[in-house]
N, CA, C and O of each residue as an XYZ file, in Angstrom:
676
protein
N       6.716     24.763     37.248
C       6.531     23.745     36.135
C       7.087     23.329     34.846
O       6.761     23.909     33.811
N       8.207     21.999     34.867
C       8.712     21.795     33.702
C       8.638     20.453     33.298
O       8.221     19.509     33.969
N       9.122     20.435     32.022
C       9.066     18.880     31.816
C       9.402     18.809     30.429
O       8.613     19.307     29.625
N      10.871     18.049     29.865
C      11.691     18.361     29.535
C      12.200     19.775     29.224
O      13.211     19.769     28.522
N      11.861     20.671     29.486
C      12.490     22.240     29.619
C      11.838     22.661     29.522
O      11.788     23.815     29.946
N      10.943     22.166     28.977
C       9.607     23.347     28.944
C       8.319     23.718     29.446
O       7.647     22.707     29.652
N       7.725     24.761     29.716
C       6.460     24.625     30.616
C       5.204     24.424     30.050
O       5.260     24.489     28.822
N       4.008     24.188     30.524
C       2.964     23.598     29.557
C       2.456     24.042     28.749
O       1.862     23.435     27.859
N       2.595     25.487     28.896
C       1.916     25.944     27.699
C       3.115     25.878     26.589
O       2.832     25.814     25.392
N       4.219     25.892     26.962
C       4.892     26.135     25.518
C       4.722     24.403     24.503
O       4.849     24.172     23.300
N       4.348     23.370     25.849
C       3.836     21.751     25.867
C       2.420     22.446     24.369
O       2.425     22.318     23.145
N       1.461     23.117     25.306
C       0.420     22.955     24.789
C       0.192     23.719     22.538
O      -0.407     23.353     21.527
N       1.483     25.287     23.111
C       1.467     25.207     21.805
C       2.149     24.576     20.547
O       1.515     24.866     19.532
N       3.531     23.601     20.244
C       3.979     22.638     19.781
C       2.830     21.138     19.542
O       2.843     20.558     18.456
N       2.262     20.847     20.243
C       1.302     19.473     19.941
C       0.205     20.515     19.462
O      -0.395     20.121     18.463
N      -0.210     21.797     19.957
C      -1.231     22.339     19.174
C      -1.290     22.186     17.393
O      -2.122     21.819     16.562
N       0.534     22.857     17.391
C       0.505     23.046     16.009
C       0.760     21.502     15.376
O       0.408     21.200     14.236
N       1.351     20.688     16.197
C       1.242     19.141     15.826
C       0.221     19.017     15.441
O       0.161     19.413     14.277
N      -0.810     18.607     15.856
C      -2.184     18.335     16.501
C      -3.090     19.139     14.678
O      -3.671     18.576     13.750
N      -2.724     20.763     14.980
C      -3.493     21.218     13.917
C      -2.662     20.897     12.219
O      -3.240     20.841     11.133
N      -1.406     20.756     12.451
C      -1.258     19.783     11.294
C      -1.870     18.492     10.842
O      -2.318     18.465      9.696
N      -1.956     17.321     11.657
C      -2.365     16.459     11.184
C      -3.939     16.324     10.554
O      -4.379     15.587      9.671
N      -4.738     17.587     11.580
C      -6.054     17.677     11.420
C      -6.234     18.056      9.519
O      -7.171     17.726      8.792
N      -5.487     18.521      9.299
C      -5.391     19.184      7.607
C      -5.002     18.729      7.225
O      -5.375     19.000      6.084
N      -4.148     17.814      7.122
C      -3.912     16.343      6.345
C      -4.976     15.831      5.758
O      -5.431     15.707      4.621
N      -5.338     15.479      7.209
C      -6.544     14.235      7.417
C      -7.866     15.157      6.709
O      -8.871     14.500      6.437
N      -7.883     16.274      6.484
C      -9.078     16.869      6.134
C      -8.491     16.910      4.543
O      -9.162     16.488      3.601
N      -7.238     17.443      4.403
C      -7.455     16.796      2.782
C      -7.025     15.490      1.878
O      -6.863     15.551      0.659
N      -6.891     14.497      2.536
C      -7.146     13.112      2.224
C      -8.658     12.373      2.319
O      -9.011     11.380      1.682
N      -9.679     13.360      3.577
C     -10.474     12.595      3.227
C     -11.499     13.227      2.931
O     -12.313     12.493      2.372
N     -11.989     14.727      3.103
C     -12.697     15.541      2.499
C     -12.397     16.005      1.343
O     -13.023     15.716      0.323
N     -10.940     17.139      1.407
C     -10.910     18.129      0.241
C      -9.495     17.202     -0.612
O      -8.332     17.593     -0.724
N      -9.944     16.237     -0.986
C      -8.883     15.486     -2.176
C      -8.398     16.069     -3.193
O      -8.894     17.181     -3.012
N      -7.601     16.196     -4.446
C      -7.007     17.085     -5.451
C      -6.376     18.805     -5.108
O      -5.668     19.517     -5.821
N      -7.008     19.092     -3.640
C      -6.628     21.037     -3.508
C      -5.395     21.094     -3.418
O      -4.719     21.909     -4.046
N      -4.775     19.947     -2.358
C      -2.916     20.546     -2.027
C      -2.926     21.436     -0.579
O      -2.206     21.093      0.358
N      -3.711     22.468     -0.510
C      -3.420     23.745     -0.132
C      -3.157     23.337      1.594
O      -2.339     23.648      2.460
N      -4.340     22.486      1.493
C      -4.909     21.757      3.352
C      -3.674     20.804      3.576
O      -2.973     20.981      4.572
N      -3.340     19.633      2.531
C      -1.928     19.363      2.711
C      -0.954     19.913      3.248
O      -0.583     19.776      4.414
N      -0.320     20.808      2.114
C       0.843     21.292      2.398
C       0.625     22.668      3.683
O       1.704     23.192      3.959
N      -0.255     23.094      4.231
C      -0.275     24.195      5.146
C      -0.263     22.670      6.339
O       0.709     22.528      7.081
N      -0.895     22.119      6.356
C      -0.901     20.786      7.980
C       0.798     20.253      7.706
O       1.445     20.214      8.752
N       1.352     19.963      6.798
C       2.882     19.533      6.773
C       3.338     20.404      7.524
O       3.729     20.232      8.678
N       3.312     21.607      6.785
C       3.812     23.131      7.206
C       3.948     23.257      8.943
O       4.887     23.332      9.735
N       2.389     23.233      9.044
C       2.308     23.062     10.890
C       2.775     22.377     12.195
O       2.915     22.643     13.389
N       3.004     20.950     10.992
C       3.198     19.936     11.937
C       4.763     20.260     12.281
O       5.239     20.145     13.410
N       5.506     20.696     11.086
C       7.178     20.988     11.499
C       7.082     22.261     12.028
O       8.180     22.595     12.474
N       5.831     23.527     12.239
C       6.276     24.129     12.546
C       6.363     24.464     13.968
O       6.770     25.397     14.661
N       5.501     22.673     14.202
C       5.205     22.326     15.945
C       6.670     21.938     16.256
O       7.423     22.247     17.179
N       6.801     21.208     15.242
C       8.935     20.595     16.254
C       9.885     21.524     16.375
O      10.803     21.456     17.192
N       9.664     22.669     15.360
C      10.364     24.303     15.101
C       9.980     24.721     16.244
O      11.032     24.982     16.827
N       9.255     24.912     16.823
C       8.375     25.754     18.112
C       8.722     25.307     19.298
O       8.914     26.003     20.295
N       8.851     23.604     19.178
C       9.728     22.907     20.677
C      10.916     23.496     20.381
O      10.998     24.582     20.955
N      11.801     23.254     19.773
C      12.607     22.791     19.807
C      13.849     25.219     20.074
O      14.742     25.952     20.500
N      13.002     25.029     19.552
C      13.728     27.033     19.672
C      12.830     27.547     21.294
O      13.292     28.369     22.085
N      11.680     26.914     21.440
C      11.735     26.880     23.246
C      12.011     26.635     23.865
O      12.488     27.375     24.726
N      11.936     25.276     23.953
C      12.186     24.345     25.012
C      13.100     23.320     24.967
O      13.271     22.481     25.852
N      13.861     23.425     23.606
C      15.260     22.563     23.594
C      15.377     21.363     22.211
O      14.557     21.331     21.293
N      16.397     20.576     22.314
C      16.246     19.437     22.153
C      15.762     18.495     22.079
O      15.289     17.849     21.143
N      15.906     18.271     23.686
C      14.856     17.106     23.798
C      13.409     17.228     23.799
O      12.743     16.272     23.400
N      12.855     18.267     24.189
C      11.936     18.542     23.773
C      10.784     18.221     22.264
O       9.690     17.744     21.962
N      12.211     19.006     21.595
C      11.663     18.535     20.146
C      11.744     17.309     19.362
O      11.067     17.054     18.366
N      12.732     16.492     19.961
C      13.148     14.991     19.905
C      11.665     14.160     20.288
O      11.278     13.163     19.679
N      10.843     14.900     21.588
C       9.677     14.126     21.634
C       8.469     14.507     20.774
O       7.773     13.622     20.276
N       8.141     16.128     20.545
C       7.344     16.657     19.749
C       7.563     15.428     18.483
O       6.915     14.382     18.445
N       8.604     15.822     17.505
C       8.813     14.497     16.291
C       8.613     13.272     16.334
O       8.189     12.614     15.384
N       9.102     12.514     18.245
C       8.286     11.084     18.243
C       6.972     11.064     18.446
O       6.392      9.987     18.310
N       6.230     12.243     18.812
C       4.867     12.368     19.065
C       4.230     12.275     17.525
O       3.528     11.365     17.084
N       4.654     13.413     16.873
C       4.537     13.150     15.429
C       4.593     12.018     14.031
O       3.838     12.017     13.059
N       5.894     10.980     14.355
C       5.721      9.648     13.939
C       5.073      9.575     13.903
O       4.303      9.868     12.988
N       4.833      8.985     15.184
C       3.518      7.888     16.011
C       2.458      8.906     15.131
O       2.178      8.530     13.993
N       2.020      9.845     15.496
C       0.308     10.238     14.663
C       0.410      9.772     13.230
O      -0.607      9.291     12.730
N       1.822      9.878     12.306
C       2.123      9.911     11.435
C       2.000      7.904     10.845
O       1.902      7.556      9.668
N       2.045      6.980     12.009
C       2.163      6.198     11.816
C       0.909      5.469     11.924
O       0.531      4.459     11.331
N       0.029      6.592     13.289
C      -1.780      5.884     12.900
C      -2.602      6.224     11.954
O      -3.583      5.661     11.469
N      -1.923      7.516     11.686
C      -2.605      8.114     10.314
C      -2.396      7.596      8.791
O      -2.938      7.996      7.760
N      -1.862      7.031      8.900
C      -1.270      5.657      7.920
C      -1.983      4.218      7.794
O      -2.146      3.373      6.915
N      -2.333      4.404      9.201
C      -2.810      2.508      9.711
C      -4.413      2.372      9.546
O      -5.185      1.415      9.507
N      -4.602      4.269      9.439
C      -6.174      4.583      9.467
C      -6.544      4.747      7.913
O      -7.614      4.406      7.409
N      -5.717      5.192      7.411
C      -5.606      5.247      5.436
C      -6.049      3.801      5.280
O      -7.259      3.612      5.157
N      -5.359      2.921      5.272
C      -5.154      1.515      5.651
C      -6.936      0.443      5.683
O      -7.613     -0.380      5.067
N      -6.870      1.240      6.826
C      -7.700      0.137      7.046
C      -9.338      0.945      6.434
O     -10.284      0.190      6.206
N      -9.459      2.047      6.283
C     -10.790      2.702      5.906
C     -10.686      2.704      4.523
O     -11.731      2.956      3.924
N      -9.433      2.432      3.690
C      -9.163      1.969      1.697
C      -9.151      3.260      1.588
O      -9.823      3.545      0.597
N      -8.659      4.375      2.186
C      -8.737      5.453      1.790
C      -7.777      5.687      0.807
O      -7.938      6.596     -0.007
N      -6.614      4.832      0.792
C      -5.353      4.900     -0.149
C      -6.024      4.663     -1.908
O      -5.506      4.991     -2.975
N      -7.512      3.886     -1.598
C      -7.802      3.126     -2.997
C      -8.622      4.768     -3.632
O      -8.502      4.938     -4.845
N      -9.259      5.686     -2.979
C      -9.974      6.726     -3.332
C      -8.355      7.721     -4.254
O      -8.690      8.451     -5.187
N      -6.546      7.647     -3.859
C      -6.182      8.436     -4.149
C      -5.513      7.858     -5.765
O      -5.386      8.385     -6.870
N      -5.248      6.736     -5.280
C      -4.700      5.888     -5.818
C      -5.974      5.335     -6.935
O      -7.098      5.087     -6.499
N      -5.554      5.150     -8.743
C      -6.334      4.843     -9.301
C      -5.895      3.668     -9.577
O      -4.717      3.371     -9.775
N      -7.108      2.740     -9.607
C      -6.639      1.030     -9.706
C      -7.091      0.623    -10.861
O      -6.332     -0.043    -11.564
N      -7.683      0.758    -11.065
C      -8.822      0.343    -12.424
C      -8.117      0.073    -13.260
O      -7.205      0.842    -13.565
N      -8.383     -1.513    -14.117
C      -7.672     -1.859    -15.085
C      -8.099     -1.365    -16.772
O      -9.323     -1.474    -16.845
N      -7.732     -1.044    -17.648
C      -8.350      0.039    -18.731
C      -8.122     -1.575    -19.741
O      -7.341     -1.535    -20.692
N      -8.920     -2.988    -19.388
C      -9.311     -3.759    -20.440
C      -9.793     -3.338    -20.896
O     -10.349     -2.290    -20.566
N      -9.924     -4.223    -22.545
C     -11.135     -4.663    -23.226
C     -12.628     -5.269    -22.468
O     -13.653     -4.965    -23.078
N     -12.742     -5.806    -21.640
C     -13.572     -6.292    -21.320
C     -14.635     -4.634    -20.463
O     -15.865     -4.663    -20.516
N     -14.049     -3.656    -19.920
C     -14.095     -3.102    -19.093
C     -14.499     -1.487    -20.027
O     -14.673     -0.345    -19.602
N     -14.538     -2.149    -21.647
C     -15.045     -0.950    -22.162
C     -13.792     -0.576    -22.660
O     -14.004     -0.089    -23.770
N     -12.348     -0.548    -22.357
C     -11.297      0.435    -22.748
C     -10.665     -0.273    -24.201
O      -9.765     -1.073    -23.947
N     -10.999     -0.111    -25.802
C     -10.483     -0.034    -26.447
C     -10.001      0.837    -27.974
O     -10.934      1.300    -28.630
N      -9.106      0.964    -28.306
C      -8.572      1.412    -29.390
C      -8.756      1.039    -30.841
O      -9.032      1.706    -31.839
N      -8.425     -0.723    -30.559
C      -8.883     -0.915    -32.174
C     -10.444     -1.080    -32.316
O     -11.186     -0.920    -31.347
N     -10.756     -1.302    -33.162
C     -11.826     -1.569    -33.827
C     -11.803     -3.142    -34.298
O     -10.891     -3.616    -34.975
N     -13.097     -3.977    -33.774
C     -12.798     -5.225    -34.346
C     -13.307     -5.358    -35.576
O     -14.491     -5.166    -35.853
N     -12.249     -5.762    -36.526
C     -13.166     -6.338    -37.557
C     -12.813     -5.947    -39.031
O     -13.363     -6.246    -40.091
N     -11.447     -4.993    -38.681
C     -10.816     -4.207    -39.450
C     -10.091     -5.364    -40.687
O      -9.827     -5.031    -41.842
N      -9.878     -6.692    -40.127
C      -9.131     -7.536    -40.798
C      -9.195     -8.157    -42.101
O      -8.524     -8.865    -42.851
N     -10.582     -7.425    -42.009
C     -11.175     -7.784    -43.189
C     -10.938     -7.089    -44.960
O     -11.295     -7.469    -46.075
N     -10.141     -5.896    -44.428
C     -10.079     -5.032    -45.518
C      -8.902     -5.219    -46.630
O      -8.677     -4.745    -47.743
N      -8.073     -6.439    -45.496
C      -6.267     -6.898    -45.786
C      -6.776     -7.181    -47.627
O      -7.821     -7.788    -47.860
N      -6.134     -6.800    -48.458
C      -5.756     -6.897    -49.651
C      -7.119     -5.953    -51.071
O      -7.234     -5.907    -52.295
N      -7.936     -5.321    -49.689
C      -9.046     -4.623    -51.058
C      -8.383     -3.495    -51.384
O      -7.559     -2.870    -50.716
N      -9.009     -3.183    -52.978
C      -8.693     -1.597    -53.333
C      -9.609     -0.967    -53.385
O     -10.692     -1.288    -53.874
N      -9.323      0.004    -52.901
C     -10.186      1.303    -52.654
C      -9.925      2.465    -53.396
O      -9.056      2.448    -54.268
N     -10.784      3.789    -53.071
C     -10.852      4.973    -53.252
C     -10.342      5.803    -52.285
O     -10.801      5.604    -51.161
N      -9.153      7.074    -52.446
C      -8.244      7.740    -51.304
C      -8.901      9.136    -51.345
O      -8.439     10.055    -52.021
N      -9.963      9.234    -50.611
C     -11.185     10.472    -50.041
C     -10.650     11.534    -50.097
O     -11.088     12.601    -50.525
N      -9.369     11.203    -49.528
C      -8.322     12.981    -49.045
C      -7.110     12.189    -49.445
O      -6.876     10.980    -49.423
N      -6.145     13.638    -49.961
C      -4.682     13.351    -49.880
C      -4.183     13.006    -49.134
O      -4.015     13.779    -48.190
N      -3.558     11.499    -49.040
C      -2.605     10.942    -47.841
C      -1.398     11.623    -48.096
O      -0.884     11.824    -49.196
N      -0.907     12.031    -46.755
C       0.279     12.908    -46.855
C       0.977     12.368    -45.357
O       1.266     13.321    -44.634
N       1.203     11.410    -44.941
C       0.600     10.140    -45.075
C      -0.301      9.631    -44.994
O      -0.616      8.670    -45.696
N      -1.214     10.303    -43.803
C      -2.428      9.904    -43.364
C      -3.622     10.602    -44.173
O      -3.428     11.570    -44.908
N      -5.024      9.945    -43.939
C      -6.175     10.392    -45.118
C      -7.290      9.448    -44.909
O      -7.276      8.437    -44.207
N      -8.238      9.913    -45.606
C      -8.925      8.940    -45.008
C      -9.326      7.788    -46.944
O      -8.855      8.034    -48.054
N     -10.354      6.595    -46.519
C     -10.054      6.493    -47.775
C     -11.504      5.804    -47.869
O     -12.304      6.129    -46.992
N     -11.989      4.735    -49.004
C     -13.321      3.756    -49.153
C     -13.384      2.846    -49.799
O     -13.642      2.719    -50.996
N     -13.110      2.032    -48.906
C     -13.241      0.570    -49.453
C     -15.000      0.161    -49.247
O     -15.775      0.193    -48.291
N     -15.111     -0.232    -50.727
C     -16.595     -0.188    -50.782
C     -17.810      0.880    -49.931
O     -17.953      2.066    -50.228
N     -18.479      0.284    -49.019
C     -19.683      1.139    -48.372
C     -18.033      1.886    -47.376
O     -17.659      3.057    -47.433
N     -17.549      1.060    -46.787
C     -16.761      1.053    -45.451
C     -15.453      2.573    -45.969
O     -14.560      2.443    -46.806
N     -15.754      3.851    -45.177
C     -15.089      4.892    -44.941
C     -14.037      5.087    -43.667
O     -14.371      5.639    -42.618
N     -12.790      4.577    -43.909
C     -11.178      4.548    -43.609
C     -10.103      5.213    -42.812
O      -9.209      5.627    -43.549
N      -9.895      5.457    -41.495
C      -8.854      6.175    -41.473
C      -7.835      5.237    -41.910
O      -7.774      4.065    -41.538
N      -6.870      5.928    -42.889
C      -5.123      5.439    -43.582
C      -4.181      5.960    -43.343
O      -4.163      7.085    -42.845
N      -3.200      5.325    -43.614
C      -1.666      5.799    -43.784
C      -1.065      4.872    -44.743
O      -1.016      3.651    -44.595
N      -0.399      5.850    -46.204
C      -0.026      5.076    -46.915
C       1.747      4.667    -46.613
O       2.418      5.627    -46.235
N       2.194      3.852    -46.705
C       3.509      2.729    -47.171
C       4.112      4.221    -47.619
O       4.402      5.105    -46.812
N       4.200      4.290    -48.610
C       5.181      5.514    -49.585
C       5.343      6.773    -49.371
O       6.434      7.339    -49.289
N       4.304      7.258    -49.273
C       4.094      9.059    -49.216
C       3.084      9.410    -49.355
O       2.180      8.701    -48.914
N       2.761     10.640    -50.017
C       2.152     11.331    -50.986
C       1.150     10.540    -51.526
O       1.820      9.694    -52.119
N      -0.179     10.214    -51.740
C      -1.084      9.908    -52.868
C      -2.066     11.079    -52.814
O      -2.538     11.591    -51.799
N      -2.321     11.462    -54.291
C      -3.559     11.839    -54.401
C      -4.917     11.553    -54.555
O      -5.513     10.630    -55.111
N      -5.291     12.588    -53.917
C      -7.049     12.283    -53.591
C      -7.753     12.023    -54.612
O      -7.963     12.890    -55.460
N      -8.379     10.436    -54.737
C      -9.245      9.756    -56.101
C      -8.537      8.740    -56.027
O      -9.063      7.658    -55.765
N      -7.222      8.850    -56.234
C      -6.063      7.300    -56.739
C      -6.639      6.086    -56.255
O      -7.306      6.210    -55.228
N      -6.541      4.925    -56.755
C      -7.033      3.118    -56.390
C      -5.900      3.325    -55.653
O      -4.831      3.648    -56.172
N      -6.147      3.069    -53.822
C      -5.039      1.982    -53.278
C      -5.629      1.270    -52.753
O      -6.851      1.156    -52.658
N      -4.454      0.446    -52.163
C      -5.213     -0.974    -51.979
C      -4.541     -1.460    -50.122
O      -3.724     -0.775    -49.508
N      -4.898     -2.197    -49.826
C      -4.746     -1.975    -47.936
C      -3.343     -3.282    -47.902
O      -3.489     -4.296    -48.585
N      -2.246     -3.117    -47.173
C      -0.608     -3.908    -47.398
C      -1.083     -4.747    -45.771
O      -1.114     -5.955    -45.534
N      -1.345     -3.810    -45.035
C      -1.248     -4.582    -43.908
C      -2.567     -3.111    -43.062
O      -2.931     -1.973    -43.360
N      -2.908     -4.406    -41.625
C      -4.008     -3.968    -40.721
C      -3.111     -4.407    -39.478
O      -2.695     -5.546    -39.268
N      -2.941     -3.496    -38.850
C      -2.558     -3.795    -37.323
C      -2.913     -2.829    -36.005
O      -2.245     -1.997    -35.392
N      -4.664     -3.472    -35.815
C      -5.287     -2.721    -34.625
C      -5.760     -2.003    -35.331
O      -6.483     -2.419    -36.236
N      -5.483     -0.544    -35.136
C      -6.143      0.097    -35.764
C      -5.793      0.744    -36.898
O      -6.505      1.533    -37.519
N      -4.504      0.349    -37.210
C      -3.738      1.142    -38.318
C      -3.614      0.226    -39.794
O      -3.056     -0.796    -40.195
N      -4.616      1.419    -40.362
C      -4.704      0.368    -41.782
C      -3.678      0.920    -42.922
O      -3.762      2.052    -43.399
N      -3.077      0.330    -43.147
C      -1.749      0.294    -43.936
C      -1.953      0.499    -45.482
O      -2.499     -0.419    -46.094
N      -1.664      1.329    -45.987
C      -2.320      1.407    -47.833
C      -1.294      1.563    -48.717
O      -0.230      1.640    -48.103
N      -1.125      1.663    -50.223
C      -0.207      1.902    -51.110
C      -1.163      1.752    -52.028
O      -2.214      1.111    -51.997
N      -0.274      2.964    -53.519
C      -0.959      3.401    -54.770
C      -1.405      1.722    -55.253
O      -1.090      0.678    -54.683
N      -2.127      1.885    -56.331
C      -1.954      0.323    -56.736
C      -1.262      0.510    -58.162
O      -1.443      1.552    -58.792
N      -0.687     -0.238    -58.521
C       0.472     -0.857    -59.524
C       1.366      0.096    -58.920
O       1.981      0.835    -59.689
N       1.607      0.250    -57.261
C       3.308      0.367    -57.638
C       4.202     -0.607    -56.235
O       4.020     -1.038    -55.096
N       5.149     -0.536    -57.248
C       5.925     -1.179    -56.851
C       7.044     -1.802    -55.420
O       8.120     -1.210    -55.338
N       6.864     -2.564    -54.714
C       7.472     -2.418    -53.444
C       9.481     -2.541    -53.859
O      10.305     -2.450    -52.949
């Protein structure tokens, strides 16, 4: 009994490798995401099914197995879209201020023009105190000694730029 150059047992082996590949890839997607080994072995198993068909049954049988693999891939992609598995694989959340993601602390604009004291040596970054508030700052010029009087020149989001009091621009 022969179908496209191969016996029943060769077809069973080729299709079993193809199905095993799809099962391993689906296992990777739905059950064990992130491990990657099942996806890689599944892909290699599907390719081995096509290679087995080519080696043992000829080019027409390999084309038929590859065609079944393409149809299986299309069904798998449709299944992934239908059960929204893609949403679990891809991060789609926006990191918005409303969701709590905010690197700039609000309310620093009031520091503009204030004078304070460098709590650490600014090389050019360090810490400074303005009244009761301790802030991370960056010096506009360069090196400012600890304890020096400084003034806030600019506030841009999280960045507070200072310079030495009495320094000319």
